[in-house]
N, C-alpha and C positions, 0 to 999 in steps of 0.2 A: 331134390335132384335138379341139376341144371336143365333148362329148357332150351330148345332150339328156337331161334327167332321166328321161324315160320309158324309157331304155335301162338304167337301174340294175339290177344283178343283185341280186335279192332272194330270200329264202327264204320262200315263202308258208306253210310249215309250221314256222316257226322256234319256235313255242311248243310243238310236239309233240316233246318230248324223251324221253317214256316211253310209247310206244304199248303197250297191254296188252289183256287179255281180260276185264277186270273188268266192264265194262258187259254184255258178252255173257253171262258167267256169272251176273251179277246178275239179268238177265231170265229166264234158264233156271231160276234157283233160286227164282223167285216173288217177286222184289222189283222191281216195275215202276218204283218211284220210289227214288231214291238215299237220300232221307230215311229210309225204312223200314229200309234196310240200316244207315245211320249209327246208328240207335237200338240196333242190336245190337252195335256196336263202341264201347265206352266210351273207349278210349284214343286215338281219332283224331277230332279236331274235324271237323264236317261240311264246313267250307270246305276243309280240307286233303284230306279224302277225295274231294271233288269235283275238286280239282286233280289228285289222283293218277289218278282214273278218266279225266279228260280228257287225261292225258299231259303236263300242264304242269309237274309236279314228279316227282322220283323217289321212290318208296316205299323205306323201309328194309326190311330183311329181316323184322324183327319186325312191322312194319305190314302187309306183304304176307301174313305168316302169320296175323295177326289177321283180315284181310279174307277169306282163304281159309277159315278156321274158320267164320266167319259164313255163308259160301256153301256149306260142306260139300264143298270141293274141296281138292286139294293146291296149295300156293303156286306150284309150278312150272307148273301149268296156267294161271296168270294171266299168264305171261310170253309175249312174242312174239319170234320170231327175225326181226329186220328184214332179214336177208340171205336169208330164204326167198324163192325166186322167186315164190311166190304172194302175198307181202305187197306191198300197194300203200298207201303212206301217204296218198295223196289219198283213196282209198276209205275208209280207216280214219278219217281226220279229218272226212269228210263227215258223220259222225254228230254232230259237235260244231260244225262250221263250215258254214253254209249257202253252198254254192258260188255260188248266185244273188246273194247279198248281198256277194260279194267285189268290191271296187273296186280294180283294178290300179293306177290312177293314185294314189289316196289311200294305198294300202298302200305304194307306192313312195316317196311323199313322207314317210311315217312313218319309213321306213328312212333316207332322206336327212336328215331332221330329227335322228334319233338320232345319225347320223355327224357332222352339223354341230355338235351340242351337245358331243359328245366332243372334236371338233377345237377348238371355242371354249374349252373348259375347259383343254385342253392348252396353248393359246397364252396363257392368262391365269391365272397362279398364284393370283390373288386369288379366282377362282371355285371355291373349295373347296366341299365338300358343306355344311359349316356355314354358309359365307357365302351360298350360294344359298338355304338355308332362312331365315337371318336377314334378308338384304337383299331377297330376291325372293319369299319366302313359299312356296317349293316344298319340301315335306318330303322327306327322303331316299328314302322308298319311292316317291314320285311321280317324283323325279329318275331313279331306277333304271328305272322303267317307260318314261319318255321316252327314256332312253339305250338301251333295248332294243326300242324300237318296239312297245310293247304295244298301243297304240291309234292309230287314225288321228286326224288333227288335229281333225276335226269332233266328236270324242267327248270332247275336253278342255273343261273349263268355262272361262268367261270370265276368271276370275282367273289360271288357269294360262296361258292364251293371252297375257294382258297381261304376265305375268312373262316369258314367252319373248321377247316383243317387246322388253322392256327389256334382257334379257340380250344380245340381238343388236343392240341399238341401232337398232331400226326403229320406225316409228310405228304400224303396224297389221299384221294378218295377211297382207294382200295383199303388203305390202313384205317380210314375213318369207319368204313363198314365193319371191319374186323373189331375195332375198338368198341363199337356200339353193340355188336353181336355178343361180345364177351360180357359187357355190362348187363345186358338182358339175361344172359345165361346165369350170372351169379346173383340175380335178384335185385340189383341196384335200381333198376328202372320200374320195378313193380309198383311202388307208391305213386308213380307219376303217370302210369299208363291210363288210369281211370280219369285223370284230369284232361287227357287229350281226346280220347275216343271211347266214351262210355254211353252206350245206347240208352240205359236207364236214365241218366242225367239229361240227355238230349230230349227224351220223351217227356220227362217231368217238366222241363223248361218250356217245351212247346205247349203242353197242357195249360200251364200257368199263364203263359203269355196270351194264348188264344182266348182263354177264359176272361182275362183282363180286357182284351179287345172287345169281346162281346158285351161286357159291362159298360165300357166306354161308349160303344155304339148305341147302347140302349139309353144312355144318359141324355136328357133333353139338351140340345144345343152343343153337345160335345164335338160333333163332326163339323160344326160351322166355324170353328176357330180359324181354320186356314183361310177362310174367306173374309173374316172380319179383322184379322190381325193387321195392325197398322205396320206398314213396312218401315224399317229403320231409315234414318236419313242417309243420303248418299255418302260414300266414303269421302268424296271431295265435295263439301257443302257449298252450294252456290253463294256468292257473296251477298246477294240480296236477302238470303234467309239465314245468315249467320247470327248466332248469339254472341254476346261479348266475349265469352270464354273460348269461342272458336275462331276468333279473328286471326288470320294468317300473319306470319311475320312479314313485315313490310319489305319491299325490294331493297330499300336503303340499308336496313339492318342486315338482311341476308348478304348483301354485297360487302358490308363491313366485316361480317363473320368470315366470309370466304377469303377476303384480302388480308386479314390480320395474321401476323406471325405468332401471335400469342393465343393461348387458350381462352375462349370466350364462352361463358355459360349462357345457354338459351333454354328457357323453360317452356314447355308446351303443356296444354291441359290434358288431364287423364280422364278417360271415360271407362265405363264397363261395370255392369252388374249381371250376375248369372241368370240365364233363362233355361228352359227345358231343352233336352236333346243336345246339350253341348254348345248351345248358342249363347252369345253375349249381347246384351242390350247396350246401345250407344247412349248411355245416360251419364250425365256429368257427375263426377265424384267430388268435385271441388278441389282436387289435388293437382299437382303439377309434377313433371318429371323432366330431367335434363335430356335434351335431344343431342344426338351426335352431330358433329360438324357437317356431315353429308346430308342431313335431313333437309328436305324441301320445305317451302313456305307453308304447306298445309299439313305438315306432320302433327301427329297427336299421340298420346299415350293410351294404351288399352290394357285394362286389367285382364289377366288370363282367366281368373275366377275358378277354374278347375283344370287338372292336368289332362286335358283332352288329347295332347300329343305324347303323353307318357311322362315319366319322372324327370326327364331332362328339362322340361319346361313346367315347373310347379305352378299350382294355382295361385300362389301369392306373388307371382312375378308380374311385372308390367312390361309389355313390349312397346316399342316405338314404331308406329305405323306411318309409312309415307305413301299416300294415295296417288302421288305423281310418279311412282315407280312400279313397273310390272315385275312380278317375282321371277326367279330363275330356279332351275333344278338344284336341290340341296338346301334351299332356303325355306322360309315360312311365309305363306300367303294369308291374307285376310280377305274373305269373300263376303259379299253382302247377299243374304238370302231374305226371303219374305219375312221370316220371323226375327231375324237379328243377324249378327256377325259371327263368322266361324273361322277358327284358326286351322290351317291345313299345312302339313309337310308337303313339299313340292318335289316331284320326281318326273322322269320321262318313262313312258312305256316302250315296248319293243317297236311300236309303230311311229315313235317320235312325238307322240302327243304329250303335252304337259298335264300331269295328273296331280290332284291334291288328295291327301289322306289324313284321317284322324283315327286315333285308337279307341278313345272313349267319348262318344260312341264310335263304332266302326263305320267310317264313311269313306267313299271314294268318288271323286267327280273329275270330269274333264275340264280343266281350267281354261283350255283353249276355246271351249264352246261358250264361255261366259262373256257378258258384255265387259269390255276392259274398264269401264267406269265403275264396275262392281267388284273389282279386284285391286288389292293393294299389296305392298310387300312390307315385311318386318325388317327393319334395318338395325335393330338393337334391342336389348332387354336389360331390365334392372331386377335383380333378385333380392328379396328381403330376407 
């Protein structure tokens, strides 16, 4: 029998995958604001620290150790046993989610929309991540949030709503709601709902991840990696410390390239081997790649290694990085972190801040807050 959309099984706490005691200990330790604590932890960007505290992402063992050091506690004291009879996820989440602001109807529709979008893409092979970005203007990071019901429909901007209507072939948001309600009523969305908001899957994932964290923290030296990891070389290597393979193109050659009316091939060295957590090591591969004409004298190639930005930029691709250019919205940035280099899709948030995002792993950081010398822009890509 057809079901009404308001009977959809949803997980109200689907974003809370890592409940923890960071906020509790932060306040006990004299940090009423998270920003003050963030300033004591150089290796974790503020936005990621906020997501960790809110339970939206899992902390790594070295990150949890760094947070614990700043708070003056042991890392294990920041963990919560979700199977403890005294643990109530609704009570824990109430610190971050105002129960009075929760709209069951809209939250249910967000889940139905996520399931419908997954079903629509499964039914039409043309709706790839790349095609949705190119033809409908929805970047991969926004698509991921839509397909995981991160926000209710009223919180998406007009451009995203218009794109969704085009994807579903309807004329307006009212028609979109009707289309999705019908799809749910006839059972089309049933196989996809559990992928979006299944409490059992969330709980199982939390148990497994927290268990792995406890094991990592118990391993001798496991939490010291963030302190002993050698930082990658700067994106723009000082001339005195360059290797032969990193020598910049001479001013005379650059001038000749820019002045020539003919196509001139310029090869730059390629770096890049995969590291943990989506990072890339700036290690020489011995290869070269052709640089576009606009590339600056310090440009180099970087192997993507894994599709951290989605299928539109596959792992076997090589991007051309120009450390003398700062990225802009809609492009791709390369940022230097303590452990290696990271590729990020660039957008602006509603406050005008330049933000960087990756999908695998899920990362978000304020690019404006980074040292400009640690940020470069991708000016081209070569696909194998």
